[in-house]
Structures are given as C-alpha cells and as structure tokens.
SEDRENTI-647210 format. One record per residue (C-alpha): x, y, z. Coordinates in steps of 0.25 Angstrom, whole numbers, padded with zeros to 4 digits, always signed. Layout:
N
XYZ
...
END
This chain:
427
+0388+0466+0097
+0395+0469+0085
+0393+0455+0079
+0378+0456+0082
+0377+0469+0074
+0386+0464+0063
+0376+0451+0062
+0364+0460+0061
+0370+0469+0051
+0374+0457+0042
+0359+0451+0044
+0354+0465+0040
+0363+0466+0027
+0359+0452+0023
+0344+0455+0024
+0345+0467+0015
+0353+0460+0005
+0343+0449+0005
+0331+0458+0003
+0338+0466-0008
+0340+0453-0015
+0326+0449-0014
+0321+0462-0019
+0330+0461-0032
+0324+0446-0034
+0310+0451-0033
+0312+0462-0043
+0317+0453-0053
+0305+0444-0051
+0296+0456-0053
+0302+0461-0066
+0302+0447-0072
+0287+0446-0070
+0276+0451-0079
+0277+0465-0083
+0267+0474-0077
+0263+0465-0066
+0260+0472-0053
+0269+0469-0041
+0262+0460-0031
+0260+0466-0017
+0260+0460-0003
+0247+0454+0001
+0241+0458+0014
+0245+0445+0021
+0259+0446+0016
+0260+0460+0021
+0256+0456+0034
+0266+0444+0035
+0277+0453+0031
+0273+0464+0041
+0273+0454+0052
+0286+0448+0049
+0293+0462+0048
+0286+0466+0061
+0290+0453+0069
+0304+0453+0065
+0305+0438+0070
+0303+0431+0056
+0313+0430+0046
+0311+0442+0035
+0315+0434+0024
+0302+0426+0025
+0294+0439+0021
+0304+0442+0010
+0300+0429+0002
+0286+0435+0000
+0289+0449+0000
+0286+0455-0014
+0296+0464-0022
+0294+0479-0022
+0301+0492-0018
+0297+0491-0003
+0301+0477-0001
+0315+0480+0002
+0313+0490+0013
+0303+0480+0019
+0313+0469+0019
+0324+0478+0025
+0315+0482+0037
+0312+0467+0039
+0328+0464+0039
+0330+0475+0049
+0319+0470+0059
+0325+0456+0058
+0339+0461+0061
+0333+0469+0073
+0326+0457+0078
+0338+0449+0077
+0346+0459+0085
+0336+0460+0096
+0336+0444+0097
+0351+0444+0098
+0351+0455+0109
+0340+0447+0117
+0349+0435+0116
+0361+0441+0121
+0356+0451+0131
+0352+0445+0145
+0337+0444+0148
+0331+0456+0155
+0320+0456+0165
+0306+0460+0158
+0303+0474+0162
+0291+0476+0170
+0280+0486+0166
+0282+0500+0173
+0271+0504+0182
+0274+0519+0178
+0262+0525+0171
+0267+0536+0162
+0258+0548+0159
+0256+0553+0145
+0259+0567+0141
+0244+0570+0140
+0242+0565+0155
+0254+0572+0160
+0249+0585+0154
+0235+0584+0160
+0240+0580+0173
+0248+0593+0174
+0237+0602+0169
+0227+0607+0180
+0213+0604+0180
+0203+0615+0177
+0189+0617+0180
+0177+0620+0171
+0181+0635+0171
+0195+0632+0165
+0202+0636+0178
+0211+0626+0185
+0206+0618+0197
+0208+0623+0211
+0215+0611+0215
+0225+0613+0203
+0227+0628+0207
+0231+0624+0221
+0240+0613+0217
+0247+0616+0204
+0257+0604+0204
+0255+0594+0194
+0249+0581+0197
+0259+0569+0197
+0254+0556+0193
+0262+0545+0199
+0270+0537+0189
+0270+0524+0197
+0257+0516+0200
+0255+0518+0215
+0243+0510+0216
+0242+0500+0228
+0248+0487+0224
+0240+0474+0224
+0237+0469+0238
+0241+0455+0234
+0256+0457+0235
+0254+0463+0249
+0248+0450+0253
+0259+0442+0247
+0270+0451+0254
+0263+0450+0267
+0262+0435+0266
+0277+0435+0263
+0280+0444+0275
+0273+0435+0284
+0281+0423+0280
+0295+0431+0280
+0294+0440+0292
+0291+0438+0306
+0277+0438+0311
+0281+0450+0320
+0282+0460+0309
+0270+0456+0300
+0262+0468+0296
+0247+0468+0295
+0245+0454+0299
+0238+0447+0310
+0246+0441+0322
+0244+0434+0334
+0252+0433+0347
+0254+0419+0351
+0253+0417+0366
+0267+0417+0373
+0270+0408+0385
+0273+0414+0398
+0288+0414+0400
+0288+0422+0413
+0292+0410+0421
+0299+0400+0413
+0300+0386+0418
+0313+0380+0419
+0316+0368+0411
+0316+0355+0420
+0330+0349+0421
+0332+0335+0416
+0333+0324+0427
+0348+0322+0430
+0353+0334+0424
+0361+0344+0431
+0350+0355+0431
+0341+0344+0438
+0352+0341+0448
+0354+0356+0451
+0339+0358+0452
+0338+0347+0462
+0349+0352+0471
+0343+0367+0471
+0329+0361+0474
+0335+0354+0486
+0342+0366+0491
+0329+0374+0489
+0320+0364+0496
+0330+0361+0508
+0339+0374+0510
+0344+0369+0524
+0349+0355+0519
+0364+0356+0519
+0365+0344+0509
+0357+0351+0499
+0364+0364+0500
+0377+0356+0500
+0373+0349+0486
+0369+0362+0480
+0382+0369+0484
+0390+0358+0478
+0382+0358+0465
+0385+0373+0464
+0400+0370+0467
+0400+0360+0455
+0394+0371+0446
+0406+0380+0450
+0397+0390+0457
+0400+0398+0469
+0398+0390+0482
+0393+0390+0492
+0380+0397+0488
+0377+0405+0500
+0362+0409+0496
+0359+0394+0495
+0365+0389+0508
+0360+0401+0517
+0348+0393+0521
+0357+0383+0529
+0360+0384+0543
+0373+0391+0547
+0381+0379+0550
+0377+0372+0537
+0379+0384+0529
+0393+0386+0534
+0397+0371+0532
+0392+0371+0518
+0399+0384+0515
+0412+0379+0520
+0411+0366+0511
+0407+0374+0499
+0418+0385+0501
+0429+0373+0503
+0425+0366+0490
+0425+0380+0482
+0439+0383+0488
+0444+0369+0485
+0440+0370+0470
+0446+0383+0469
+0459+0378+0474
+0460+0366+0465
+0456+0374+0453
+0466+0385+0456
+0477+0375+0457
+0474+0360+0456
+0489+0356+0460
+0490+0364+0473
+0494+0357+0486
+0484+0348+0493
+0484+0357+0505
+0478+0368+0497
+0469+0360+0490
+0462+0355+0503
+0464+0368+0510
+0449+0372+0506
+0444+0359+0512
+0452+0360+0525
+0447+0375+0527
+0433+0369+0525
+0435+0359+0536
+0440+0369+0545
+0428+0378+0542
+0419+0366+0544
+0426+0362+0557
+0423+0376+0562
+0409+0375+0558
+0407+0362+0566
+0404+0361+0581
+0414+0364+0591
+0420+0350+0596
+0429+0346+0607
+0433+0332+0603
+0443+0329+0614
+0445+0333+0629
+0456+0327+0638
+0463+0328+0651
+0479+0328+0647
+0492+0328+0654
+0498+0335+0643
+0494+0342+0630
+0504+0346+0619
+0495+0349+0608
+0482+0345+0600
+0481+0331+0602
+0494+0329+0610
+0490+0327+0625
+0492+0317+0636
+0478+0313+0641
+0476+0312+0656
+0465+0303+0661
+0453+0310+0667
+0454+0304+0680
+0457+0312+0693
+0458+0311+0708
+0446+0316+0715
+0448+0328+0725
+0461+0331+0718
+0464+0343+0708
+0468+0337+0695
+0475+0345+0683
+0474+0342+0669
+0475+0347+0655
+0462+0348+0647
+0464+0345+0632
+0452+0349+0623
+0452+0348+0608
+0442+0357+0600
+0436+0355+0586
+0428+0364+0576
+0432+0377+0583
+0431+0390+0576
+0442+0398+0571
+0443+0412+0565
+0454+0421+0559
+0457+0433+0566
+0463+0446+0561
+0477+0440+0562
+0472+0429+0552
+0474+0419+0564
+0463+0409+0568
+0457+0410+0581
+0448+0401+0590
+0442+0404+0603
+0437+0393+0612
+0432+0392+0626
+0435+0379+0636
+0427+0376+0648
+0428+0364+0657
+0417+0359+0667
+0418+0347+0676
+0405+0340+0679
+0402+0329+0689
+0396+0315+0686
+0382+0321+0689
+0384+0333+0680
+0387+0344+0690
+0398+0354+0687
+0409+0352+0697
+0420+0360+0691
+0422+0370+0679
+0435+0376+0673
+0436+0391+0668
+0433+0392+0654
+0445+0396+0645
+0445+0403+0632
+0454+0398+0621
+0458+0407+0610
+0467+0401+0599
+0474+0408+0588
+0481+0401+0576
+0486+0405+0563
+0481+0392+0557
+0467+0387+0559
+0467+0377+0570
+0462+0363+0567
+0466+0357+0581
+0462+0363+0593
+0464+0360+0607
+0462+0366+0621
+0470+0362+0633
+0467+0367+0647
+0473+0364+0661
+0463+0359+0670
+0463+0358+0686
+0451+0349+0691
+0447+0353+0705
+0450+0344+0718
+0436+0344+0723
+0431+0334+0713
+0427+0320+0720
+0428+0307+0714
+0419+0304+0702
+0416+0306+0688
+0417+0320+0681
+0414+0326+0667
+0423+0338+0662
+0416+0345+0651
+0424+0353+0642
+0418+0364+0634
+0424+0372+0622
+0417+0384+0616
+0421+0390+0602
+0419+0405+0604
+0420+0408+0590
+0409+0398+0585
+0402+0398+0598
+0402+0383+0599
+0404+0374+0611
+0410+0360+0613
+0410+0351+0625
+0418+0338+0629
+0416+0330+0642
+0427+0323+0649
+0425+0313+0660
+0434+0314+0673
+0435+0305+0684
+0439+0309+0698
+0444+0297+0707
+0448+0296+0722
+0462+0298+0725
+0471+0286+0726
+0478+0283+0739
+0492+0286+0740
END
C-alpha cells in the first residue's frame, strides 16, 4: 500500500514539473512574437476536446497539452488534469488487486421524499378547513410500506410447481390433478406353484395324499417320516387322528421309537450298543403288545423245566383209563402294565375243552386265571397245567381245544391239539 502511494506521488510531482516547464516555454514564445499581438484563444472545437479529455480521465493528459495555448489559467487546468489522471490510475490499481465483487442488485425499496412524508403525516381536511372525520377517529399516521408487496409474476409459480412435480412424491403435490389407479385384490393371495421335482412340490404331494386319503396308513407314515426328516415333532397327532385305533397306535410307536433313537445318538454317539438299540427294542415290545394274542405251541409233556425246556409226551392214551399229563402252552403278544410298585403285571385265563370227532363236547376242565408279576417286562411267556383226562372216554379221535384270554387287552387266542384214545393192550 505504501509503495502504491509513493508511486502515485511521484507521478503527480513529475506531472506538475512538466506542466510548469511547458508554461515557461510558452511565455518565452509569446514574448518573442510581434509586439501588441493579441493572444490566441481556444476555438470552440478545441475546448470541447480538452473538456472531454479532462472529464473522461482515460486518455493521456499530455496530448491535450500540445495544443493548449499559454495563459494565466492554463497551469491550473493542467494541474487538475494531472490530479484526475493520478486518481484514475489509483482506481485501476485497486480494481486489479482487489477480488471481484458481485454486482449489487437494485433495491426494491421505494424511499419517500420529504414532501411526500410531510403530506402523508398531515390529516386531510374538508372544504371548511376542518379535518375529516376519519382522520379525527384515527389520528395515527399512515405508514407506507418500504418494500414492494405486489403479487409476483405467476410464471415463477408455474416453474416452481413444475419442479415440485418432478422432485417430490406425487402424494404431496398441492393444487394438482390426480387419479387413483385400480388396485389389485390381495385379499386372497395365490401361492406360487412349486417347481416340479423341488422340495416344496414333494411336500405338497405328500400333504395332498394325506388330505385325500386320511385313513391310508402308508400315506400317513410317509408324511410323518417327512416331518421327522425336517426335525419337527413327531408323531403329529392332529394328522393321524383319522386313522383306526390299531393303526394309530402302531404308527405312534414307530415314530416315538425313531425320535427316541435319534435323541439317544445325538446325546452320545459313543454310547453302548445296548443303549442305542433300546428305543428300537421298546418299540418291538410295544408293537408286540398291540398285535393279536397268539398261542404258537401247545403240547403234552412228561416234564417242564422252563420256557422251551420240556419233554414231550405222545398224545396217545388208553381208552376207558384215566390219563394224567402236563399241558405246556406258550403265549405271545400278551399285554403288560406297570403297577404301583413299578413292576410289570400280566393277567391271563386258560381254558381247555375236549371235543369228539363229531364236534361234541365230551369234557371241559375248570378255567384258571394266571397272574404274573415281574420286575422286568417278560418277552417269553408260557403256562403249564396238570391235566387229568377222564376214564369214560372210548376209543376214537378227539380234539383238545385250548383257549387263552388276555384280560388286560381283552383278546382271545385258541389252539387245537388232536388226541387219540386206543383200546387197552392185553397183558
């Protein structure tokens, strides 16, 4: 800043010295001229040129000095030109060094003149010189707004509305037409069809078969196995409730055994084999109890030591002679229940009837009830009974019918043993 001021001061001083030198040379030339000659004055055209150059401040003031005549007022004129020139240079330097400023906008404020302000504060009077009634009631001066509150051009509103339609969602556009598009009915969505061969298609096939044939054991088994593979609780009682009682009990036993077997191996895969297969053995016992009661073997024996350990006696006796023997009878699929002492109990009833060859009852033994208690559930069960055949039986063929009744399950099993009575041999 200081260097700029020094430069301007030096330019101004040199201009003053140059003007003073030109004025001295002009006086010398005038004194050397003809005596008594009148000094020449600036013509109108030269005056206009000099005036324009001094007012503009953009041209070199030294050009006007070459045509300026000598006179007592020329030195002041040249000094003013030099000063204006220095000011123009300062403005140019300031503009060059200062950053560009934004062009100020024209203000919308309408300022009132003093006369308008005075007239606005004076109350209006009527023809008689008295103030108007409205002025008497309201003595407050009228305030003229300084800002133009005229309604703006409606065109910008249109542009703003157009931009709003493109920038904001259609649901919040104001003062714009709208139409609601028809909405599809989603009250009952349709399930997407599963691709053929996919898991969804397989499951839908199993479910459809169970729905169409609810009393089909194979369909129910396949669906329960599918749930078992998906690690869901089985059996699903609500699904198999439509099966008959026997089929429902059988399917429940199978699925319970599979679930228990999986839980056992998941808990400890290195456990003993006996523990691993225990759920399956329990299933076998459970299914065996659900099966029909069966009497697989009946025989006359000389001696019985245990299950499967006996000496067979040939069923051939002498007629009209009393015969004594041991009746051995094996029983399968009998029911067993746990009592209060946590022991397994079974209740059976044994009946024997002898029929002749023409199906007439010739003898019947007294029915006997068998009550068995064991700490472990029995898998092998037999009944032995001492039998004495009457001596009034003649020669011929007979049929001994053995009936076993399971009192817990209310089931009956029968077995027929042929007997032959022959004549006594002569001694």
